[in-house]
C-alpha positions in Angstrom: 187.7 70.3 77.2 188.4 66.9 78.5 187.6 65.7 81.9 190.2 64.1 83.9 189.9 60.7 85.2 188.9 61.8 88.7 186.5 64.4 87.3 185.0 61.2 85.2 184.7 58.9 88.4 183.3 61.6 90.4 180.8 62.7 87.7 180.1 58.9 87.1 179.2 58.0 91.0 176.6 61.1 90.8 175.0 59.8 87.9 174.8 56.2 89.0 173.5 57.5 92.7 170.7 59.6 90.6 169.5 56.7 88.7 169.3 54.4 91.7 168.0 56.7 93.9 170.7 56.4 96.4 172.5 58.8 98.9 175.7 59.8 99.8 174.6 57.6 103.1 173.2 54.8 101.3 176.6 54.4 99.2 178.7 55.1 102.3 176.7 52.3 104.2 177.5 50.1 101.1 181.2 50.6 101.0 181.9 50.6 104.9 182.9 54.5 105.0 181.4 57.6 106.1 178.7 60.1 104.5 181.6 62.7 105.2 184.2 60.4 103.3 181.9 60.1 100.3 181.0 63.6 100.6 185.0 64.6 100.3 185.5 62.3 97.5 182.5 63.9 95.3 183.7 67.0 96.0 187.1 66.2 95.0 188.9 67.5 98.1 189.6 63.6 98.6 190.3 61.0 95.9 188.3 57.8 94.9 191.2 54.9 94.9 191.2 52.2 93.0 189.9 50.2 95.7 187.1 52.6 96.3 186.2 52.2 92.4 186.1 48.6 92.8 183.8 48.8 95.4 181.8 51.1 94.0 181.6 49.5 90.4 180.5 46.6 92.2 177.9 47.9 94.4 176.3 49.3 91.4 176.8 45.9 89.5 178.8 47.6 86.7 182.6 46.8 85.5 185.2 48.9 86.9 186.2 50.2 83.5 182.5 51.5 82.9 183.0 53.4 86.0 186.2 54.9 85.0 184.9 56.1 81.5 182.6 58.3 82.9 178.7 59.2 83.4 177.6 57.9 80.0 179.5 54.6 80.1 178.3 53.9 84.1 174.8 54.7 83.1 174.8 52.7 80.3 176.0 49.6 81.9 174.0 50.0 85.2 171.6 46.8 85.3 167.7 47.3 84.8 167.1 46.0 88.0 169.2 48.6 90.0 167.5 51.7 88.3 165.3 53.6 90.1 161.5 53.5 88.6 158.9 56.6 88.7 156.4 56.1 91.3 159.3 54.5 93.4 161.8 55.3 95.9 164.8 53.6 97.6 165.0 52.3 101.0 168.3 52.0 102.4 171.3 51.0 100.4 170.1 47.9 98.4 167.6 47.6 95.2 165.3 49.8 94.5 162.1 48.3 97.0 158.5 47.0 95.5 155.5 49.1 95.8 157.1 51.9 97.7 155.0 55.7 96.9 156.8 58.4 96.0 156.7 61.0 98.1 
């Protein structure tokens, strides 16, 4: 069964957060919204708007069409510099902090 556009975007956002080690709170801060708003969008009880999709894509450094294409394309488009590396964890909403030990 094919995923709807809304499902592809939600799945792509989840994949990008996982790949970068960012939380909903980190993403919300970057987008200027509350964590609850990100949670509702990810749960499907609220929709990601086109403007939201543009902001999410810009935050992760990918094209909005890659985000809308779904998790595989979004993950492949994610710049290496934005990826979480083994043994490091994210501090804040920015790129992975260098030299932080995993807890």
